[in-house]
N, C-alpha and C positions, 0 to 999 in steps of 0.2 A: 600529573595529568588530572583534569577535572571533568566532571559532568556538570551540565546545567540543569537546574530544576525549574520547571515552569508551573506556577500555581497562582490562580486568581489574578493573572496579569502581571505578576511579579517574577523576576528572574533571580535566583539565588544560586551560589555555587557551593559544592561540597567535595571532599576528596573522592576520587573515583575508586569504587571498590575493585577488587583484584581479579574479577572474572575474566579468564583468557578470551572469552567470546567478545568482549567489548574492546580489549586492547589489541586484538588481531588486526593486522593491516591487510585489507582486501585488494588484491590486484595492484599492490603498491601504493594504494590510497587509503589514508586513515578515515574512518567513519566518525563523524561528530555525533556524540551521544548526549541526549537530554533525558531528563527524568520528570514525569508528570507530577509526582507526589513524593517529597523527600522522606516521608515516614515509611515508604514501602521498601527502602534500600536493603534491609536484611533479608526479607522474603524474596525480593527480586534477585538477589545474589544467589540464593538457593536454586531458583529456576535457571538462572544464566549458566551456572556451573554445569548443567546437564546438556548444553547445546554446543555446536561448533560456531566458528567465527563466520562473518559475512562472506558472500562471493560477490566479486565486482569485476566484470569483464567489459571491455570497451570494443565496440564495433568501429570500423573505419567510417569517417564522415561519409554520408550518403551522396554528397555532391560537393562541388568547390564552395558553394555558399550553403548556409543553413536554409531549411525550407520555409516558404511563406507560411504564416500561421494558418491561413484559410485552407491550406492543403493538408494540415495535420488532422489525424483522427485519434481520439482517446477512447480506450475501452477499459471498463473495469469488470472483473470477472472472478468469482470464487471458483477456482478449478477443482475443488474437492479432492485434494491430494492427487493421487495417481489416476483418478477416474477421468478427469477432464483431458480432452484431446487438444492440447495447445497448438500442435502443428497444424491440425485441420483448421482451427480457427484462424491462424495466421494465413494459411493458403487461401481460404475463402475471402479474407480481408483484402489480400493483395489482388485477388481476381475481381474485386469489385461487387462481390455478392450482397453486400449490405449498403452499397452507395450508388444504386441504380446503374450498375454495370461499369462505373468509373473505377479503375484500378487504384488502389491506395498504395502510394509509395512511401509515405511518411506517417508512422504511427508510434503510439505509446500504449503499452498494456500495463494496467495496474492490477496486479494479481494477488489473490489471497489463497491461503491453504496450499501453497506448493510444498513439496517435502524434499529433503535431501537425505541421502543414504551413504554409508561407507564410513571410512576411518577419519574423515573430517569431523565427524561427531565423536566426542570422547567417550571412553568407557564409563558406564554409570558408576557413580561413587556414593557412598552413604552420606546422607544429609542433603543431597540434591533433590530437587522437586521435578516431577514429571507428570505429563498428562497421560491419560489412557490412550493406548494405541488405537488409531482409526483403522479397522479392518473390516471386510476383506479388501484386497487390492488386486488390481490387474498385474499379473507377474511379469508382464513385458512393459510395464510403465516406465516412463523416463523421469528422472528426478532433476532437481534444480542444477546440480553440477553438470549433468549431461546436457541439459538445455544450453547452459552457458557455453559449453564447448562445441555444440553442433548447429545452433540456430544462425550463427553469423551476425548476431545482433548484440547490442549492449544489454547487460543484465546486472541488476543489483538485487541480491537476495540476502535477507536478514531473518534468521530463525527467531520465532517467539518462544517455542517450548519443544521439549523432547517428545517424540511420538512413541511413548511406551518405554519402560525401563529396560526391557530385554532387547530392544531393537537398537541398532546403531543408526537412528533416524531422528531428525528434527523437522519442524514444519514452521512456516511463517509467510511473510509477504515478499513479493518480488516485483520490480519494475523492469520491463522489457521494452526496448526501443530500437528503431532503425537509426536513431541519432546518438552521438556520443553523450554520455551522462556526466553531469558536473556536480561536485560538492555533496557527496552522499551524507545523509543525516539519518539518525534513528532516534525515536521518541519511546521510551518505555511508559506505557499508559498507566494511569492509576490502577493499582492491582486490585482485582476483585476475585474471581475464581481461579484464573490462569494468567500467566505472564503474556502480555501482548505487546508487540513492538510495531508502531507505525513507522513508515519509512518515507524519506523524501530525497529528491534529487532535482536537477534542473536540465533543460536542454536549451540550445540556442535556436531561435527562429528568426525570421525576418519580417518586417512590416515596411512596406514601401522601400524595399531593398536595404533597410536599416537593421543591423543585427540587434536583437534584444533577448532576454532570457524569459522562459516560461517555467515557473516553479511547479513541481509535481509532488503530490502527497497521497500516499496510499495507506488506508486503515482497515482494521478488522476489529470491530468492537465486540464486547462481551455479551453473549446472549442470556447468561444466567448470572445471578449474584453469587457472592461468596458463601460457603456454609456458615460463615460467622454471622450472617443476617439473612432474614427471609427476603427473597427478591421482590415480594409484593410490597415490602415496606422501604426497600432502597434499590432504586433502579441503577444498575451498574454502568449504564452507557452515558448518563448525564455527566458525571466527572470526567469520563474519558473524552467525550466530545469537547468539553470545556478545556481540557488540557491541550487538545489539538488547536482549538481556536485561540487559546492564549499564545501559543507558539506562533500561530499565523499573524499575530499582531506585532511580532518582533521585526526589526528592520530588514532581515534577509527577505521577507515575504511581502514587503511593501512594494506595490506596483508603481509604475511611472519612472521614467528615466532609464534605469538599467534593466527593468523587468516589466513585461506586459501584464503580469499578474499570475494567479495560482489556480490550479486545478486540483481539487480534492475529491477522491473517489474511493470506493471500498464497499465492503459488507458491513453495513451499520446495524444489523440485527434488530431493527426496531419493530418488535413483534407485539408488545403489550398494548400500546395505544396508537400505533401507526404513525400517521403524519401529525398527530397531536402530541406525540412524545417530545419531551424537551430536547433530546439529542438531535432530532430531525428539525424541530422548529428553529432552534438557535443556529444550526448549520445552514439551514435554508435562508435564514435572515442574513447570514454572512455572504451568501451566494448571490450577489447583486447583479450578476451577469448571465444568469440562467433564464433565457427567454422562454423556453418551452421544455418541460419535463414529462417524459412519457410516464403514464400512470399504471401500466400494466404490471401484474405481479412478476417478480423475478425468482420466486421460490414458493413452495407449497405453504409457507408461513405468511406470505404476502409480498409487498414490494420493499425489500430490505437492502437492495443494492442501489447505490446512488452515485451520480457525478454532480459535483458542485463547482461553480466557477466564479472567480472575482477577478475581472479583467479591466484594462483601461477603458475610459470612456469611448463609446462608439463600437466596442466589440461586444459581442454576445455569443451564446452557445446554445445548442439544442441537444437533447438526448433522445435515444430511441432504444427500446428493449429489443434484442434480437430474438428470432424465433427458433433458434437451434441452441440446446444446452451443451452440445459437444461432449456428452458423456457425464457432465457434472450434474449436481442437483440444483444449480443456479444457472439462470439465463444471463448472458453478458448484457451490458449496457454500453452503448456507443454514443460518443459525443463528437459534435462537429462545431467549427467556428465560423462566424460571420461578421463582417464589418458593415455597420449601418443597416 
């Protein structure tokens, strides 16, 4: 088995390291793994050994046909582990609280900092790498495994790092949708301070009653640099954003024909120079279909959560920051689609 490395627009292959979290089959479906920088393989293996495998649960199709693209809503949100009230967000979304009273039947949530607890997470072993545990936490909080079992929605969860050496917990990104998820993919970003895994999947939508794919990409970039270098001299988000954009240049994410395009969302942590930072500028330049981007801050550090869109000609998207944080320290950002 192999992983694919994506660097500076070039794709290379190398033997897949032995970490069980990468080779685990989630819900009967293998996750395709990519690596953003081949030189990180040894350290990434140490981080990977401390986390469990992915979670992949499929919801039944919401209707006989896939939803029209203009009826789909996409939300990106850093749920801040167990503090974010995901069920409340979904309830309000379905009730039309953010869409002028129009109930939302079809949606995708690009989530960051979900956690998963229990024996799916391996016992900590010497030599493995772990992040500090994020505490305190609501003792009644729901984790990714429980959400996957209880929401009645499609869920892809891939952990990035262990949440403390003493806890049987890991944390990472998740994609949650009313629609069945296709072709799960994980990209280990260039390693800076902590292992971070961006994830991707696709859903089927319709345009003029014609079925097509919409690719989805969920990322959480590094806020700080590695102890190996001072963050003021090496911004960690630039290589991570470029690894994502390099992967988005590969044939899977080319729109036209079988795909209407790609949505990229997440917590970009662009706090040093804001919209002048390379990670934002280069990703915004890729996002040719974003007609209007809400400028309000999503966090005390600024506007660090974003949705970007690259769609077929004639299609555009708008974003709006919501007014309720639902217990997190981040506001969700909602995106909608429009033709012409």
